[in-house]
C-alpha positions in Angstrom: -1.0 123.5 54.7 1.9 125.8 55.2 5.7 125.2 55.1 8.4 126.7 57.3 12.1 126.6 57.9 12.5 125.1 61.4 15.6 126.9 62.5 18.0 125.2 64.9 21.1 127.1 66.1 22.5 124.7 68.7 23.7 121.1 68.2 22.0 120.0 71.5 18.7 121.2 70.1 19.3 119.1 67.0 19.9 116.0 69.2 16.8 116.7 71.3 14.5 117.2 68.2 15.8 114.0 66.6 15.6 112.0 69.8 12.2 113.2 71.0 10.5 113.8 67.6 9.3 117.1 69.0 10.0 120.8 68.6 10.2 123.1 71.5 9.7 126.9 71.4 11.0 129.6 73.7 8.6 131.6 75.9 8.6 134.7 73.6 5.3 135.1 71.6 5.9 134.6 67.9 3.0 134.8 65.4 4.5 132.0 63.2 4.6 129.6 66.1 1.0 130.5 67.0 -0.1 129.7 63.4 1.6 126.3 63.2 -0.9 123.5 62.7 -1.0 119.7 62.2 0.1 118.8 58.7 2.4 121.8 58.2 5.8 121.0 56.6 9.0 121.8 58.4 12.3 122.1 56.6 14.8 121.4 59.4 17.6 123.9 59.1 20.9 124.2 61.1 22.6 127.5 61.2 26.3 127.9 60.6 26.9 128.3 64.3 24.9 125.3 65.3 27.9 122.9 65.3 30.2 125.4 67.1 32.6 125.7 64.1 31.2 128.6 61.9 34.4 128.8 59.8 33.8 125.2 58.6 30.1 124.8 58.8 27.4 126.4 56.6 23.7 127.0 57.1 22.0 123.9 55.7 18.6 122.3 55.4 19.2 118.8 56.9 15.7 117.3 56.9 12.0 117.5 56.3 9.3 116.9 59.0 5.6 117.2 59.4 3.8 118.7 62.4 1.8 115.9 64.0 0.3 117.7 67.0 -0.9 121.2 67.9 1.6 123.5 69.7 0.8 123.2 73.5 2.3 124.7 76.6 4.4 122.5 78.7 3.6 121.9 82.4 7.2 122.5 83.1 9.7 124.2 80.8 12.1 121.9 78.8 15.7 123.0 79.2 18.1 122.5 76.2 21.6 123.8 76.3 20.8 126.1 79.2 17.7 127.7 77.6 14.1 127.1 78.7 11.4 126.2 76.2 7.8 126.6 77.4 5.7 125.0 74.6 6.1 122.6 71.7 4.6 120.1 69.3 5.2 116.6 68.0 6.8 116.2 64.6 7.3 113.3 62.2 10.7 113.3 60.5 10.3 112.2 56.9 13.8 112.8 55.5 17.3 113.5 56.9 20.7 114.1 55.4 23.9 112.5 56.7 25.6 114.3 59.7 27.2 117.6 58.8 25.8 117.6 55.3 22.6 118.9 53.8 21.4 121.5 51.3 23.5 124.7 51.7 21.1 127.6 52.0 23.3 130.6 50.9 23.5 129.6 47.2 19.7 129.2 47.1 18.9 132.6 48.7 18.7 134.5 45.4 15.9 132.1 44.3 14.0 132.1 47.7 11.2 134.6 48.2 11.4 134.2 52.0 14.6 136.3 51.8 13.6 139.6 50.2 16.9 141.3 51.3 19.5 139.1 49.6 22.4 141.0 51.3 21.1 140.5 54.9 19.2 137.2 54.6 20.7 135.6 57.6 19.0 138.1 60.0 15.7 136.3 59.2 17.1 133.1 60.8 17.0 134.6 64.3 13.7 133.0 65.1 12.4 129.5 65.5 10.3 129.4 62.3 10.3 131.2 59.0 7.3 130.8 56.7 7.9 129.7 53.2 5.8 130.1 50.1 4.9 127.3 47.8 7.7 127.9 45.3 10.3 128.1 48.1 9.0 124.8 49.6 9.1 123.2 46.2 12.7 124.3 45.6 13.9 123.0 48.9 12.0 119.7 48.4 13.7 119.2 45.1 17.1 120.0 46.5 16.6 117.6 49.5 15.5 114.8 47.2 19.1 114.3 46.0 20.7 114.0 49.4 18.2 113.0 52.1 17.5 109.5 53.2 15.3 107.6 55.6 15.8 109.2 59.1 15.9 105.8 60.7 19.2 105.1 58.9 20.8 108.3 60.2 19.5 109.5 63.6 21.7 107.2 65.6 24.8 108.7 63.8 23.7 112.2 64.7 23.0 111.3 68.4 26.4 109.5 68.8 28.3 112.5 67.2 26.6 115.3 69.0 28.3 116.1 72.3 26.8 118.4 75.0 28.1 121.9 75.4 30.3 122.2 78.4 28.8 124.4 81.1 31.1 126.6 83.1 31.5 125.5 86.7 29.8 128.1 88.8 30.5 126.4 92.2 33.0 128.0 94.5 
């Protein structure tokens, strides 16, 4: 089995993933999405811009999930925060940290092989998945163990706190 960072850069996407127990992927072809298989581990990561307050927030690993179905194309795209997603898979969330908390990624970057350029590490988060080696997955698992809880205890709190992004009114 493989392990990946599952990168979420929008709070509405976090709500959708937690509510639906699925992950959706954009129409662009990505080799890591094509390799994803049942049983792979996903370290759910929110970027510093995810919550719309990058001066306060940090890039954090907020949970751990397992892929429970193959990635399949959708009959109709799923739209989340104004973006279309054309394929996806089911996931089983195994651990979650309380809202706006988690394992901060930046202090761990020097110890993570997934980020070979330690000065420009955040550029690698501009994709839906980033493959992790065994040692990286082990480090993140150990870090999460101290702060993560049963998702059933926390999902409702996330869903009640996450507000939709306001869309500009384009009507005349």
